[in-house]
C-alpha positions in Angstrom: 143.1 83.9 96.1 140.9 86.7 96.5 137.9 84.8 94.4 138.6 81.9 96.8 138.0 84.2 100.1 135.4 86.4 98.5 133.5 83.0 97.4 133.8 81.5 101.2 132.6 84.7 103.0 129.8 85.2 100.9 129.0 81.4 101.1 129.3 82.2 105.3 126.8 85.2 104.7 124.3 82.7 103.4 124.6 80.8 105.6 124.4 83.0 108.8 121.1 84.5 107.0 119.1 82.0 107.6 120.6 80.3 110.7 118.6 82.3 112.7 115.9 80.4 112.4 116.1 76.8 114.3 113.9 74.3 115.3 112.9 76.1 118.5 111.8 79.3 116.7 110.0 76.9 114.6 108.1 75.1 116.8 107.4 78.4 119.0 106.0 79.8 116.3 104.0 76.5 115.6 102.6 77.2 118.6 102.0 80.5 118.3 100.4 79.6 115.4 98.0 76.7 116.6 96.7 79.6 119.5 95.7 81.7 117.7 94.1 79.5 115.2 92.3 77.9 118.2 91.3 81.1 119.4 89.1 81.6 116.0 87.8 78.2 116.4 86.9 79.3 120.1 85.1 82.3 118.7 83.6 80.9 115.8 82.1 77.8 117.4 81.2 78.6 120.9 81.1 81.9 121.7 79.2 83.7 119.1 76.6 81.1 118.6 76.4 80.5 122.6 76.4 84.1 123.6 74.8 85.7 119.9 77.8 87.8 119.3 76.8 90.1 115.9 78.7 89.8 113.0 80.2 93.5 112.9 82.6 92.2 116.2 83.0 88.8 115.4 84.4 89.8 111.8 87.1 92.4 112.6 88.3 90.0 115.2 88.6 87.3 112.3 90.8 89.3 110.4 93.3 90.9 113.4 93.5 87.0 113.9 94.2 86.3 110.3 96.5 89.5 110.0 98.4 88.5 113.1 98.6 84.8 111.6 99.6 86.2 108.0 102.6 88.5 109.8 104.1 85.2 111.2 103.9 83.2 108.2 105.6 86.1 106.1 107.4 87.0 108.8 109.4 83.7 110.0 108.5 80.6 107.2 109.2 83.2 104.2 112.2 84.7 105.8 111.1 88.0 105.6 112.1 89.1 109.2 115.7 88.4 108.2 115.9 89.8 105.2 116.9 93.9 104.7 115.4 96.3 104.9 114.7 97.2 101.2 113.4 93.7 100.1 111.4 93.8 102.7 109.6 97.2 102.1 110.1 96.0 98.2 107.1 93.6 99.2 105.5 94.7 102.0 104.7 98.5 100.1 103.1 96.9 97.0 101.1 94.7 99.1 99.9 97.8 101.3 99.0 99.2 97.5 96.7 96.7 96.9 95.0 96.9 99.9 94.1 100.2 99.8 92.7 99.6 96.3 91.0 96.9 97.2 89.7 99.0 100.4 88.8 102.1 97.8 86.9 99.4 96.1 84.8 97.8 98.2 83.7 101.5 99.1 82.8 102.1 95.8 80.9 98.7 95.0 77.7 99.9 96.5 76.9 102.6 94.1 76.5 100.1 91.1 73.7 98.1 93.4 72.1 102.1 93.4 72.2 102.5 89.3 70.2 99.5 88.8 66.8 99.8 89.0 
């Protein structure tokens, strides 16, 4: 009887883990993502061409908005927000190291141009 109770509690815990993602929350996150995408299109198609905004201002804005979209996708649609802290850190920390490696390699890449004659 103890194994049946454990099985029932395990199934209930699995159901509770993803129960907080309701249809209302899905639509809420959808409209946030839609709003961020509309802002990106507004910057790209109207603001930047009409006001001649330099790319060193526009590109960081795109990167920041894209990181916000990535956060919402990973947190809600991939259910990372509802996972335990250890699993989230096991996913996030390697990604941070990869981003750091990309930044270091990007910084060092201009030396290749200087070496060619």
